[in-house]
C-alpha positions in Angstrom: -19.0 38.6 15.6 -15.2 37.5 14.8 -12.6 38.9 16.3 -9.4 39.1 15.3 -7.3 41.7 17.9 -6.5 45.2 17.3 -9.1 45.8 14.5 -11.5 42.6 14.9 -14.5 43.0 12.6 -16.8 44.9 15.4 -14.0 47.5 16.2 -12.7 48.1 12.5 -15.9 51.1 12.5 -13.5 52.4 15.1 -10.5 51.5 16.1 -8.2 53.1 13.4 -4.4 53.2 14.1 -3.9 56.4 15.8 -3.4 58.6 12.9 -6.4 58.4 12.4 -7.9 59.4 16.0 -7.8 62.3 17.7 -7.4 60.1 21.2 -9.4 58.1 23.9 -8.1 57.3 26.9 -6.4 56.6 29.8 -2.9 58.7 28.8 -0.6 61.3 30.7 2.2 62.3 29.4 5.2 63.0 31.0 9.2 63.7 29.5 11.7 62.8 31.3 15.1 63.7 29.6 16.7 60.1 28.9 20.1 62.2 30.5 18.2 62.1 34.1 17.5 58.4 34.6 20.5 56.9 32.6 19.4 54.6 30.1 15.6 55.7 30.1 14.3 57.3 26.9 10.9 58.5 27.7 9.5 57.7 30.9 5.0 58.2 30.0 3.3 58.4 34.0 0.4 57.6 34.7 -0.1 59.5 38.4 -2.3 62.0 39.1 -4.5 64.2 41.8 -7.1 62.9 43.0 -8.6 65.8 44.6 -9.9 66.8 41.1 -12.4 64.4 38.1 -10.3 62.1 35.9 -12.5 63.0 32.8 -10.9 67.0 33.8 -7.5 65.7 34.3 -7.5 63.5 31.2 -8.8 66.5 29.6 -6.6 68.9 30.9 -3.8 67.4 29.3 -5.0 67.9 25.6 -6.9 63.8 25.5 -10.3 63.3 24.1 -12.1 60.1 25.5 -13.4 58.6 22.5 -16.4 55.6 22.1 -17.5 53.4 25.4 -14.3 55.9 28.0 -17.1 58.3 28.0 -19.3 56.7 29.6 -18.7 55.9 33.5 -21.2 53.5 32.6 -19.6 51.5 30.7 -15.7 52.4 31.6 -14.6 54.4 34.5 -11.4 55.5 35.4 -10.1 57.2 38.2 -6.9 57.8 40.6 -5.5 56.2 43.9 -2.4 55.6 45.7 -0.7 57.5 42.5 -2.1 55.2 39.8 -4.5 55.2 37.4 -7.3 52.7 37.6 -9.7 51.5 34.7 -12.3 50.0 35.6 -14.7 48.0 32.0 -18.6 47.6 34.3 -20.1 45.8 31.3 -18.5 44.3 28.0 -17.3 47.6 26.2 -14.4 48.7 23.9 -11.7 51.7 24.5 -8.3 52.7 22.7 -6.5 55.6 23.5 -3.4 56.7 21.1 -0.8 59.0 20.9 1.4 59.5 17.8 5.1 59.8 19.4 8.6 59.0 17.8 10.9 57.2 20.2 14.4 57.0 18.8 17.2 54.9 20.5 14.3 52.4 22.1 15.7 48.8 22.3 13.4 47.9 25.8 9.4 48.4 27.2 9.1 48.7 30.5 5.9 48.2 31.7 4.3 49.1 35.6 0.9 47.5 36.3 -1.8 45.1 36.7 -4.9 43.6 36.3 -7.6 43.5 38.9 -10.2 41.8 37.7 -9.1 39.4 34.4 -12.0 39.5 32.0 -13.2 35.6 31.8 -13.4 33.3 28.9 -10.8 35.4 26.5 -7.8 34.0 25.1 -6.1 35.4 21.9 -4.9 31.0 21.7 -8.5 30.0 21.1 -9.7 33.0 19.4 -11.5 35.4 22.0 -9.6 38.9 21.9 -10.4 40.6 24.8 -8.3 42.1 27.7 -8.1 44.5 30.9 -5.4 46.3 29.1 -2.6 45.7 26.5 0.0 48.2 25.5 0.6 48.7 21.3 4.2 49.3 20.6 4.2 51.1 17.0 7.6 51.0 15.0 8.4 52.5 12.0 6.5 55.0 9.2 6.3 52.9 6.6 2.8 51.5 5.9 1.8 47.7 5.1 -0.6 46.7 3.5 -3.9 44.9 6.1 -4.7 42.7 3.5 -8.2 43.5 3.6 -9.6 46.5 1.3 -12.1 48.9 4.0 -9.3 48.4 7.1 -6.3 51.2 6.9 -2.6 50.3 6.1 -0.4 50.3 9.6 2.9 50.5 10.4 4.2 46.9 12.0 2.9 47.3 15.3 2.4 44.9 18.8 0.5 44.5 21.4 1.2 43.5 24.9 -0.8 42.2 27.5 -1.7 40.4 30.7 -3.3 37.1 31.1 -4.9 35.1 33.6 -3.1 32.6 34.5 -3.7 29.4 32.8 -5.3 30.7 29.1 -2.7 32.5 26.8 1.1 31.6 26.5 3.2 34.3 27.6 5.9 34.8 25.1 3.9 33.9 22.7 3.2 35.8 19.1 -0.5 35.5 18.5 -1.6 37.2 14.9 -5.1 38.3 14.3 -7.3 37.8 11.2 -6.7 41.6 10.4 -2.5 43.0 9.4 -1.7 39.2 9.3 1.7 40.5 8.1 2.4 43.1 10.1 0.2 43.0 13.8 1.3 40.6 16.3 -0.4 39.6 20.4 2.0 39.0 22.9 0.9 38.3 26.7 4.2 39.0 28.6 2.9 37.6 32.4 0.6 36.0 33.9 0.2 38.3 37.9 -2.5 37.3 40.0 -5.9 39.6 40.0 -4.7 42.7 42.0 -0.9 41.8 42.5 1.1 44.9 40.7 3.6 44.3 37.9 6.8 44.9 35.8 7.1 44.0 32.7 10.3 44.2 30.7 10.8 43.1 27.0 13.0 43.4 24.1 11.8 45.3 21.7 14.2 44.3 19.1 14.2 40.1 19.9 10.4 40.6 19.8 10.1 41.9 16.6 12.4 39.6 15.2 10.0 36.8 16.7 7.4 37.9 15.8 7.8 39.2 12.5 11.8 37.1 11.2 13.2 41.1 10.7 16.8 41.0 12.8 16.2 45.0 13.6 13.4 46.4 14.8 12.2 50.2 13.1 12.2 53.4 15.7 9.2 53.4 18.1 7.0 56.3 16.0 3.1 55.8 18.7 1.9 53.5 21.6 -1.5 52.9 22.2 -3.7 51.3 25.5 -6.5 49.3 24.5 -9.6 47.5 27.1 -11.7 45.0 25.4 -14.4 42.8 27.3 -16.6 42.8 24.2 -17.0 39.0 24.2 -16.2 38.0 27.8 -18.2 35.3 29.6 -18.9 37.6 33.4 -20.6 40.1 31.8 -18.3 42.0 30.0 -16.5 43.3 33.9 -13.2 43.8 34.0 -10.3 46.3 35.8 -6.2 47.0 35.3 -4.6 49.7 36.6 -1.2 51.3 35.4 1.3 53.5 36.8 4.4 53.3 34.0 5.5 53.7 31.2 9.1 53.4 30.5 11.4 53.2 27.2 14.9 52.4 27.7 18.1 52.2 25.5 
């Protein structure tokens, strides 16, 4: 099927924006007061206990697994060394979204990495898959999607890690939907298994993507894994330690 990033034709039946989902995968929120961490406005920590099943660990914190995240034969979730691991074993799609206002957030810092990149994928070449992507939504004004059956959405940017030699870094890519309000940006090319710390200036990336000088306030996040069109039997693996918003 034709792809379009956040809401591809193959995703449109279930990959709705965060205000339409009850929750999907891969997140535990730990609110940290800004005064305690200096320039950190909010920290989202994914560290967990390996002593209980990860699905139960997530459920205890109020999150519900959706789509292929409910099927461990397709997507496996586990903790190791205080890091949450996300493993797609075959062509699979999973998403978690969270509507949360983060006033004052000007920068985004991601502590993450990819253990196994999906093969044959590239936003530049229209195969919009990734081992892990973190979406940031801006403002609460919903903008037209451009498609009758696809819901309106605030502005959003999806930040992802890509394999060396595929997509360009810092290049905003557009999908087939949300042409005016959605972009996808590879922020780094870390080798497989190497932890990366990626930091982006949200105002700068928003201006580069949409031609607007200042980004609206952060109004939500989403975590996605999609290997539905990957060449290597759809397998991929990524890990996530922390998301930080900074002033």
